[in-house]
C-alpha positions as CSV (number, residue, x, y, z in Angstrom):
1,M,-39.4,-63.8,51.6
2,D,-36.8,-61.1,51.0
3,A,-37.2,-58.2,48.6
4,S,-35.0,-59.9,45.9
5,F,-37.7,-62.5,45.4
6,F,-40.3,-59.9,44.5
7,V,-37.8,-58.1,42.2
8,I,-37.2,-61.3,40.3
9,L,-40.9,-62.0,40.2
10,A,-41.6,-58.5,38.8
11,L,-38.9,-58.9,36.1
12,V,-40.3,-62.3,35.1
13,S,-43.8,-60.9,34.9
14,S,-42.6,-57.9,32.9
15,V,-40.8,-60.1,30.3
16,F,-43.9,-62.4,30.0
17,A,-46.2,-59.5,29.6
18,G,-44.1,-57.9,26.9
19,K,-43.2,-61.0,24.9
20,H,-45.6,-60.0,22.1
21,D,-44.1,-56.6,21.8
22,I,-41.8,-57.8,19.0
23,Y,-45.0,-57.5,16.8
24,S,-45.9,-54.0,17.9
25,R,-47.1,-52.0,14.9
26,H,-47.0,-55.1,12.7
27,A,-50.3,-55.3,10.7
28,V,-52.1,-58.0,8.7
29,Y,-53.6,-57.2,5.4
30,G,-56.0,-59.2,3.3
31,V,-55.0,-59.3,-0.4
32,E,-57.5,-60.1,-3.2
33,L,-56.1,-62.5,-5.7
34,R,-57.4,-62.4,-9.3
35,D,-55.1,-64.9,-11.0
36,Q,-51.8,-66.7,-10.7
37,D,-49.8,-63.6,-11.6
38,D,-51.1,-62.1,-8.3
39,V,-50.0,-65.2,-6.5
40,A,-46.6,-64.8,-8.0
41,T,-46.5,-61.2,-7.0
42,L,-47.0,-62.1,-3.3
43,F,-44.5,-64.9,-3.5
44,N,-41.9,-62.5,-4.9
45,L,-42.7,-60.1,-2.1
46,Q,-42.2,-62.9,0.4
47,Q,-38.8,-63.6,-1.1
48,K,-37.7,-60.0,-1.3
49,L,-39.1,-58.5,1.9
50,N,-39.5,-61.5,4.0
51,V,-43.1,-60.6,4.8
52,D,-44.9,-63.4,6.7
53,I,-47.8,-64.9,4.6
54,W,-50.3,-66.2,7.1
55,Q,-52.6,-67.5,4.3
56,H,-51.6,-67.8,0.7
57,G,-55.2,-67.8,-0.5
58,M,-56.5,-69.0,-3.9
59,A,-57.2,-66.8,-6.9
60,R,-60.8,-65.8,-7.1
61,V,-61.7,-68.1,-4.2
62,R,-59.9,-66.9,-1.0
63,D,-57.9,-63.8,-0.2
64,A,-54.3,-64.0,1.0
65,E,-53.4,-62.8,4.5
66,V,-50.0,-61.1,5.0
67,M,-48.3,-59.7,8.1
68,V,-46.2,-56.6,7.4
69,S,-43.8,-54.9,9.6
70,P,-43.5,-51.1,9.7
71,E,-40.1,-51.4,7.8
72,Q,-41.7,-53.5,5.1
73,S,-44.9,-51.5,4.6
74,K,-43.8,-48.8,2.1
75,E,-42.4,-51.3,-0.5
76,F,-45.2,-53.7,0.2
77,F,-47.9,-51.2,-0.6
78,E,-46.1,-49.8,-3.6
79,T,-45.7,-53.2,-5.1
80,L,-49.4,-54.1,-4.6
81,D,-50.5,-50.7,-6.0
82,N,-48.2,-51.0,-9.0
83,N,-49.7,-54.4,-9.8
84,G,-53.2,-53.4,-9.3
85,L,-53.8,-55.6,-6.3
86,K,-56.6,-54.6,-3.9
87,Y,-55.9,-55.0,-0.2
88,Y,-57.6,-54.1,3.1
89,L,-56.6,-54.0,6.8
90,K,-57.4,-57.1,8.9
91,I,-55.4,-56.6,12.0
92,E,-54.0,-53.2,12.9
93,D,-51.6,-54.3,15.6
94,V,-50.6,-57.9,15.8
95,S,-49.1,-57.5,19.3
96,K,-52.4,-56.4,20.7
97,V,-54.4,-59.4,19.3
98,L,-51.7,-61.8,20.5
99,K,-52.0,-60.4,24.0
100,E,-55.8,-60.5,23.8
101,H,-55.6,-64.1,22.7
102,E,-53.4,-65.1,25.6
103,E,-55.7,-63.3,28.1
104,D,-58.8,-65.0,26.6
105,L,-57.1,-68.4,26.8
106,A,-56.2,-67.9,30.4
107,K,-59.7,-66.8,31.2
108,W,-61.2,-69.8,29.4
109,R,-58.9,-72.2,31.3
110,R,-60.0,-70.7,34.6
111,N,-63.6,-71.5,33.7
112,R,-62.9,-75.1,32.4
113,N,-61.2,-76.9,35.3
114,N,-62.4,-80.3,34.1
115,R,-61.3,-80.0,30.5
116,M,-59.7,-83.0,28.7
117,I,-56.2,-82.6,27.3
118,F,-57.5,-82.4,23.7
119,Q,-59.9,-79.6,24.6
120,D,-56.9,-77.2,25.2
121,Y,-53.5,-76.3,23.8
122,P,-51.4,-78.6,25.9
123,R,-47.7,-78.0,26.4
124,Y,-45.0,-80.5,25.4
125,A,-44.7,-82.1,28.8
126,E,-48.5,-82.6,29.1
127,V,-48.6,-84.3,25.8
128,N,-45.7,-86.6,26.7
129,Q,-47.4,-87.4,30.1
130,Y,-50.6,-88.3,28.3
131,M,-48.9,-90.6,25.9
132,E,-47.0,-92.3,28.8
133,D,-50.3,-92.8,30.7
134,I,-52.2,-94.2,27.7
135,A,-49.4,-96.7,27.0
136,A,-49.3,-97.8,30.6
137,R,-53.1,-98.2,30.9
138,Y,-53.5,-100.0,27.6
139,P,-50.3,-102.1,27.2
140,N,-51.9,-104.6,24.9
141,L,-53.1,-101.9,22.5
142,V,-50.7,-99.0,22.7
143,T,-46.9,-98.8,22.4
144,L,-45.0,-95.6,23.2
145,V,-41.9,-95.1,21.0
146,N,-39.2,-92.6,21.8
147,A,-38.0,-91.9,18.2
148,G,-35.1,-89.6,19.1
149,K,-34.3,-86.1,20.3
150,S,-34.9,-82.7,18.9
151,F,-32.1,-80.2,18.4
152,E,-32.4,-78.9,21.9
153,G,-32.6,-82.4,23.3
154,R,-36.3,-83.0,23.8
155,D,-37.6,-86.5,23.3
156,I,-39.9,-86.8,20.2
157,K,-42.4,-89.6,20.9
158,Y,-45.2,-91.3,19.0
159,L,-47.8,-93.9,19.7
160,K,-48.3,-97.2,17.9
161,I,-51.9,-98.4,18.2
162,S,-52.6,-101.9,17.2
163,T,-54.7,-104.9,18.2
164,T,-52.0,-107.2,16.8
165,N,-48.8,-105.5,18.0
166,F,-48.1,-104.3,14.4
167,E,-47.3,-107.8,13.3
168,D,-50.2,-108.4,10.9
169,P,-49.1,-107.4,7.3
170,R,-52.7,-107.6,6.2
171,K,-53.4,-104.4,8.0
172,P,-52.5,-101.0,6.5
173,V,-50.7,-98.3,8.6
174,Y,-52.2,-94.9,8.9
175,F,-49.5,-92.4,9.9
176,M,-50.5,-88.9,11.1
177,D,-48.4,-86.1,12.6
178,A,-48.9,-82.6,13.7
179,M,-47.0,-79.5,14.9
180,M,-44.4,-79.5,12.2
181,H,-44.9,-75.7,12.2
182,A,-44.7,-74.5,15.8
183,R,-47.3,-71.8,15.7
184,E,-50.1,-74.1,14.4
185,W,-51.3,-74.9,17.9
186,V,-54.7,-76.3,16.9
187,T,-53.1,-79.3,15.2
188,T,-51.9,-81.3,18.2
189,P,-55.3,-81.6,19.9
190,V,-56.6,-83.4,16.8
191,T,-53.9,-86.1,17.1
192,I,-54.6,-86.6,20.8
193,Y,-58.3,-86.7,20.2
194,S,-57.7,-89.4,17.5
195,V,-55.9,-91.4,20.2
196,F,-58.9,-90.9,22.5
197,R,-61.4,-92.1,20.0
198,L,-59.3,-95.2,19.1
199,V,-58.4,-96.2,22.6
200,E,-60.4,-94.6,25.3
201,N,-63.7,-94.0,23.6
202,L,-64.0,-96.5,20.9
203,R,-67.5,-96.7,19.5
204,D,-69.2,-99.8,18.2
205,D,-69.6,-98.4,14.7
206,E,-65.9,-97.5,14.5
207,R,-64.5,-100.8,15.8
208,D,-63.2,-101.5,12.3
209,L,-60.9,-98.5,12.5
210,L,-59.1,-100.1,15.4
211,E,-59.3,-103.8,14.4
212,D,-58.5,-103.5,10.7
213,I,-55.9,-100.7,10.7
214,D,-52.7,-100.0,12.6
215,W,-51.9,-96.4,13.6
216,I,-48.9,-94.3,14.1
217,I,-49.7,-90.9,15.8
218,L,-47.0,-88.3,16.4
219,P,-48.6,-85.2,18.2
220,I,-45.6,-82.9,18.2
221,V,-43.0,-83.1,15.4
222,N,-41.2,-79.8,16.4
223,P,-41.2,-79.6,20.2
224,D,-38.4,-77.0,20.4
225,G,-40.3,-74.6,18.2
226,Y,-43.6,-75.4,19.9
227,E,-42.2,-74.6,23.4
228,F,-40.6,-71.4,22.0
229,S,-43.9,-70.3,20.6
230,H,-45.3,-70.5,24.2
231,T,-42.5,-68.8,26.0
232,D,-41.0,-66.3,23.6
233,D,-42.5,-65.8,20.2
234,R,-46.1,-66.9,19.6
235,L,-45.7,-66.8,15.8
236,W,-42.5,-68.9,15.7
237,R,-42.8,-71.4,12.8
238,R,-39.5,-73.1,12.3
239,T,-37.2,-75.5,14.3
240,R,-34.7,-74.1,16.8
241,S,-31.5,-75.5,15.3
242,V,-28.3,-73.3,15.4
243,N,-25.8,-73.2,12.5
244,L,-23.4,-70.4,13.2
245,E,-21.7,-70.9,9.8
246,V,-25.0,-69.8,8.3
247,S,-26.2,-67.1,10.7
248,T,-25.3,-65.9,14.2
249,T,-28.7,-64.1,14.6
250,C,-31.3,-66.3,12.9
251,F,-32.0,-69.8,14.0
252,G,-34.1,-72.7,12.8
253,V,-35.3,-74.2,9.5
254,D,-38.7,-74.6,8.0
255,P,-39.1,-78.4,8.6
256,N,-41.6,-78.7,5.8
257,R,-39.0,-77.6,3.3
258,N,-36.3,-79.9,4.7
259,F,-37.2,-83.2,3.1
260,D,-35.2,-84.8,0.3
261,V,-37.5,-84.2,-2.6
262,D,-36.8,-81.4,-5.1
263,F,-34.9,-79.9,-2.2
264,N,-34.2,-76.1,-2.3
265,T,-35.8,-75.5,-5.6
266,L,-39.4,-74.1,-5.2
267,G,-41.2,-72.1,-2.5
268,V,-38.0,-71.5,-0.4
269,S,-35.7,-68.7,0.5
270,S,-32.0,-68.6,0.8
271,D,-32.3,-66.1,3.6
272,P,-31.8,-67.9,6.9
273,C,-34.1,-65.5,8.6
274,S,-37.0,-66.4,6.3
275,Q,-40.0,-68.5,7.4
276,T,-39.3,-70.8,4.4
277,Y,-35.6,-71.3,4.8
278,P,-35.0,-75.0,3.9
279,G,-31.7,-75.5,5.7
280,V,-28.3,-76.3,4.3
281,A,-29.1,-79.8,3.2
282,P,-32.0,-82.3,3.2
283,F,-32.7,-83.8,6.6
284,S,-30.3,-81.3,8.3
285,E,-32.9,-81.2,11.1
286,A,-33.3,-83.9,13.7
287,E,-37.0,-83.6,13.5
288,T,-37.3,-84.3,9.8
289,R,-34.9,-87.2,10.1
290,I,-37.3,-88.8,12.6
291,I,-40.2,-88.5,10.2
292,R,-38.0,-90.0,7.5
293,D,-37.0,-92.9,9.7
294,I,-40.7,-93.7,10.5
295,F,-41.4,-93.7,6.8
296,L,-38.6,-96.1,6.0
297,K,-39.3,-98.5,8.8
298,Y,-42.9,-99.0,8.0
299,L,-43.0,-98.1,4.3
300,P,-44.4,-101.4,2.9
301,R,-47.5,-101.0,5.0
302,I,-48.0,-97.2,5.3
303,Q,-51.1,-96.6,3.1
304,L,-51.8,-93.0,4.1
305,Y,-49.7,-90.2,5.6
306,N,-51.6,-87.2,7.0
307,D,-49.5,-84.2,7.8
308,I,-51.8,-81.9,9.8
309,H,-51.3,-78.1,9.5
310,S,-53.3,-74.9,10.1
311,H,-55.0,-73.0,8.7
312,G,-57.3,-72.6,5.7
313,N,-59.5,-75.6,5.1
314,Y,-57.6,-77.6,2.5
315,V,-56.8,-81.2,1.8
316,L,-53.8,-81.2,-0.5
317,F,-51.6,-83.8,-2.3
318,G,-48.5,-83.8,-4.4
319,F,-46.5,-82.8,-6.0
320,G,-45.6,-79.3,-5.0
321,N,-43.9,-78.7,-8.4
322,N,-47.3,-78.9,-10.0
323,T,-46.8,-82.4,-11.4
324,L,-49.4,-85.0,-10.6
325,T,-48.8,-88.5,-9.3
326,P,-49.7,-91.6,-11.4
327,N,-52.5,-92.4,-8.9
328,V,-53.9,-88.9,-8.8
329,A,-57.5,-90.1,-9.3
330,Q,-57.3,-92.2,-6.3
331,L,-55.5,-89.5,-4.3
332,H,-58.2,-87.0,-5.2
333,H,-60.9,-89.6,-4.3
334,V,-59.5,-89.9,-0.7
335,A,-58.9,-86.2,-0.3
336,A,-62.4,-85.3,-1.6
337,A,-64.0,-87.8,0.7
338,M,-62.2,-86.3,3.6
339,G,-63.3,-82.8,2.7
340,A,-66.9,-83.8,2.1
341,A,-67.1,-85.6,5.5
342,M,-65.7,-82.5,7.3
343,D,-67.8,-80.1,5.2
344,A,-71.0,-82.0,6.2
345,V,-70.5,-80.8,9.8
346,K,-68.5,-77.6,9.5
347,L,-69.4,-74.4,11.3
348,P,-70.8,-71.5,9.3
349,E,-67.7,-69.5,10.2
350,A,-65.5,-71.9,8.2
351,G,-65.0,-72.1,4.5
352,Y,-65.6,-75.3,2.6
353,Y,-62.5,-77.5,2.2
354,L,-60.7,-77.0,-1.0
355,I,-59.2,-80.2,-2.5
356,G,-56.3,-80.6,-5.0
357,N,-52.7,-80.6,-5.9
358,S,-50.8,-78.4,-3.5
359,G,-48.8,-76.6,-6.2
360,L,-52.0,-75.8,-8.2
361,V,-54.4,-75.0,-5.3
362,L,-51.9,-73.0,-3.2
363,Y,-48.3,-72.4,-4.3
364,K,-45.3,-74.3,-5.5
365,T,-43.1,-75.9,-2.9
366,S,-40.2,-78.3,-2.5
367,G,-38.9,-80.4,0.2
368,C,-42.2,-80.9,2.0
369,G,-43.2,-84.0,4.0
370,Q,-46.2,-84.7,1.9
371,D,-44.2,-84.9,-1.3
372,Y,-41.4,-86.9,0.3
373,G,-43.9,-89.6,1.5
374,Q,-45.4,-89.8,-2.0
375,H,-42.0,-89.8,-3.6
376,I,-40.7,-92.8,-1.7
377,G,-43.9,-94.9,-2.2
378,V,-46.7,-94.0,0.3
379,P,-49.8,-94.3,-1.9
380,F,-51.8,-91.5,-0.2
381,S,-49.7,-88.7,1.2
382,L,-51.7,-85.7,2.2
383,T,-51.5,-82.3,3.8
384,M,-54.5,-81.2,5.8
385,E,-55.0,-77.5,6.7
386,L,-57.5,-77.1,9.5
387,P,-60.0,-74.2,9.9
388,G,-58.9,-70.9,11.2
389,Y,-62.4,-69.3,11.5
390,G,-60.9,-65.9,10.7
391,Y,-58.5,-66.1,13.7
392,S,-55.5,-67.5,11.7
393,F,-53.2,-69.1,14.3
394,R,-55.2,-67.7,17.3
395,V,-58.2,-70.1,17.1
396,P,-60.1,-69.6,20.4
397,P,-60.2,-72.8,22.5
398,S,-64.0,-72.8,22.3
399,F,-63.6,-74.1,18.7
400,I,-61.3,-77.0,19.6
401,D,-64.0,-79.5,20.4
402,H,-65.6,-78.9,17.0
403,I,-62.4,-79.0,15.1
404,N,-61.5,-82.3,16.8
405,E,-64.8,-83.9,16.0
406,E,-65.0,-82.6,12.5
407,T,-61.5,-83.6,11.6
408,W,-62.0,-87.1,13.1
409,K,-64.8,-87.7,10.6
410,G,-62.3,-86.9,7.8
411,I,-59.7,-89.1,9.3
412,A,-62.1,-92.0,9.7
413,I,-63.4,-92.0,6.1
414,S,-59.9,-91.7,4.7
415,A,-58.8,-94.6,6.9
416,R,-61.6,-96.8,5.5
417,I,-60.9,-95.9,1.9
418,S,-57.2,-96.5,2.5
419,K,-58.0,-100.0,3.9
420,I,-59.9,-100.9,0.7
421,H,-57.0,-99.7,-1.5
422,Y,-54.4,-101.4,0.6
423,R,-56.1,-104.8,0.4
424,S,-56.3,-104.4,-3.4
425,R,-52.6,-103.4,-3.4
426,V,-51.3,-106.4,-1.4
427,G,-53.8,-108.9,-2.8
428,R,-55.6,-109.7,0.4
């Protein structure tokens, strides 16, 4: 090999090693929340300074976590001090912990050569290959659907799992997706593990979950953002769409603010660089249009939509504007059953699941997938926030097995309850 090869290799290695440097001297602070006024103070800071809220917290229950850049720190601290909010340092240098996480992940992988795909953080291509393999091996049970392309042209695929080829209207549909927010890596393994439990490792006491329910499982809603979070920016959250009429420097939209329900009214920012920028119009993003189209195609039979996020141990339901749905008692029943099932096997490092209306438990939002599903007629439309164990978006892979198993228990019980309500709803 000539010298130019080694020069190129050195340059590539240098870029890879330094990709986390964009967060050099960024720090994360825990903020104690006493009441809703404190929650509002943080929200206003997010709007004004564009600080990145990693965990919104809950007044008198859980502290918020906020990443602050050196440029934001002076006004951030002054605002907290002026409002009497107590805060403490959680992470001194975000770039350092991101590098450590990447090194720990590489070391773990070297020691786990026989790991299953759902025991790791698989890349987009690996997930697609798994879905293709499953559909090929179980053609009478699994159908692979290519729903369309992302902004950058990646196929967005999902699996339909059914013993009756989705042709039995007596069976409810359980629709789950993950990776709407690109940095929430721990969400995709849960969806793949669900496929594994339903198809490859079906247990006798769970046969009803396969035979009585049809499943739609979409492991990666936002493939462009997910790949970018691997290659360039570990904390990337949004899509990767480009609209030069809006900005020539900031790209992407928060997909969970891009749905057509109370669009651009609450919990959003008009700043195209913000983590909560909703886009110029509802469904401006190819990725959210795909979710919309799945809803509309199967709406008469979708009984439960489970939008899986991370982190914080929550099961939430609509609406994000603090209003409650007419079937809120049933919604709360399903969410509470999920939380209880997961709490029964949780690790000591995790908090108990908090259950409730997303606007009241966390913060007001608009344009989210959960609310859109509820708005158009899905009886049970939920947002699940998985455990972070104090690592936020950097959950060590050693926790993945437990998260998968724990979350599956919540999914299973919610599916069974949904089946009961569906039969009552359709009169069968």
